[in-house]
C-alpha positions, 0 to 999 in steps of 0.5 A: 130283957126288953130292948126298945129300938125305933125301927122307923128311924133306921135306914134299910142298911142299918136294919140289914146290919142289925139283922145280920148281927142278930143272926150271927149271935143266934147261930152260935147255938144253932140247936136253940133255933129250930127250923120249921117244917116248911124249911125242909120243903123249900130245901127239897124244891131248891135241890130239885131246881139245881138238879134240873139246872133251873137255878144259878148261884152267887157268892154270899158277899156278892148277894149281900152287896147287891142287897146293900146297894139296892136298899142302902 
């Protein structure tokens, strides 16, 4: 199946919404979406940053809203 979407005509907020909807669909069967090896490296680096107290966290809804506010 081929879907033709004119991305140039979408706003940033619409593009983010499209990505979110695609991810929700893809995540229904995570075994079909393999993670590349570099993901493990990044996760290890982030765990180390947390262990050393060099990072902070924000709730997903707050992070999402920040993105929408910045690019909406």
